[in-house]
Phi, psi and omega in degrees: 000137181287127180235134179294140180285324182232158177291134178276126183292160179297323181297313180299317182296315183289323180290330177291320181282342183294331181296332180282342181272345184293126183248007179092177183273132178275137178282139173257174182244140180296138183281340181265317183251341176088005179281153178291137183225141174291147181298144178062033177227153176286148180290133179282340181280317184239346177081020182258138175224125181053041176081004180240145176285113186257316180236151177268132182246121177266138183259000000 
């Protein structure tokens, strides 16, 4: 029967189990147009990031 040679630390155990708790990145919503936007990215609908026009969007 397989027996561990050394005691597994709490940190190792918890970091291994942390991968199962990850649920992915939550989408936020643009404050000007209301479309879903990935965090820390400019909105593809209106081109605004942090209240400033960053990219020009042609419709």
